[in-house]
C-alpha positions as CSV (number, residue, x, y, z in Angstrom):
1,M,137.8,96.5,137.2
2,T,139.4,99.9,137.4
3,G,139.2,103.0,135.2
4,A,137.1,106.1,134.8
5,V,133.7,106.1,133.2
6,C,133.6,107.9,129.8
7,P,131.4,108.0,126.7
8,L,131.9,105.2,124.2
9,A,132.4,107.8,121.5
10,L,135.7,108.9,123.1
11,L,137.4,105.5,122.8
12,S,139.8,104.8,119.9
13,A,139.9,101.8,117.6
14,G,141.0,98.6,119.2
15,T,139.9,99.6,122.7
16,E,137.9,97.2,124.9
17,A,135.6,98.3,127.6
18,T,132.6,97.3,129.7
19,V,129.3,99.2,129.5
20,A,128.7,101.0,132.7
21,D,125.4,102.8,131.9
22,V,123.2,104.0,129.1
23,R,122.0,107.6,129.5
24,A,119.2,107.8,126.9
25,D,115.4,107.8,126.8
26,R,113.5,104.6,127.1
27,G,113.1,103.9,123.4
28,M,116.8,104.3,122.7
29,R,117.8,102.2,125.8
30,L,115.5,99.4,124.5
31,R,117.0,99.7,121.0
32,L,120.6,99.5,122.3
33,A,119.7,96.7,124.7
34,G,118.4,94.8,121.6
35,M,121.9,95.1,120.2
36,G,123.4,93.8,123.4
37,L,124.6,97.2,124.6
38,C,123.5,97.1,128.3
39,P,125.4,97.4,131.6
40,E,128.2,94.9,132.3
41,V,128.6,93.9,128.6
42,W,132.1,93.9,127.0
43,V,132.4,96.0,123.8
44,R,135.3,96.6,121.5
45,V,135.7,99.6,119.2
46,Q,136.6,98.2,115.8
47,C,136.7,101.6,113.9
48,A,136.3,105.1,115.1
49,D,135.8,107.5,112.1
50,W,134.7,111.1,112.3
51,G,131.0,110.4,111.9
52,S,130.5,107.0,113.5
53,L,131.9,104.1,115.4
54,I,131.8,100.4,114.6
55,V,131.7,98.3,117.7
56,S,131.7,94.6,118.4
57,V,129.3,93.2,121.0
58,G,129.8,89.4,121.2
59,D,130.0,88.1,117.6
60,A,128.0,91.0,116.2
61,R,129.2,94.4,114.8
62,Y,127.1,97.6,114.9
63,A,127.6,101.1,113.5
64,L,126.7,103.8,116.0
65,S,126.6,107.5,115.3
66,R,128.8,109.6,117.6
67,G,125.7,111.1,119.2
68,I,124.3,107.7,120.2
69,A,127.8,106.6,121.3
70,M,128.0,109.6,123.6
71,K,125.0,108.2,125.5
72,V,126.7,104.8,126.2
73,L,129.0,105.2,129.2
74,V,131.8,102.7,129.5
75,R,134.7,101.7,131.8
76,E,137.9,101.0,129.8
77,A,139.5,97.7,130.4
78,A,142.7,97.9,132.6
């Protein structure tokens, strides 16, 4: 897979990417991992409004604040 690593918050709706890293404290990493947001997992941005993002991870959808989405680094699908 090619592509630069960037925060999940910078992707637009309809974009698919792979999680490259999660740069957060232990508690937040565990919470995000519970949602399935961990390295090598595919995510799709469903909606990217000003305040939050709705992302799909597998069959589930989650709403993330932009602040949290900035901590999830992804590699956009080629």
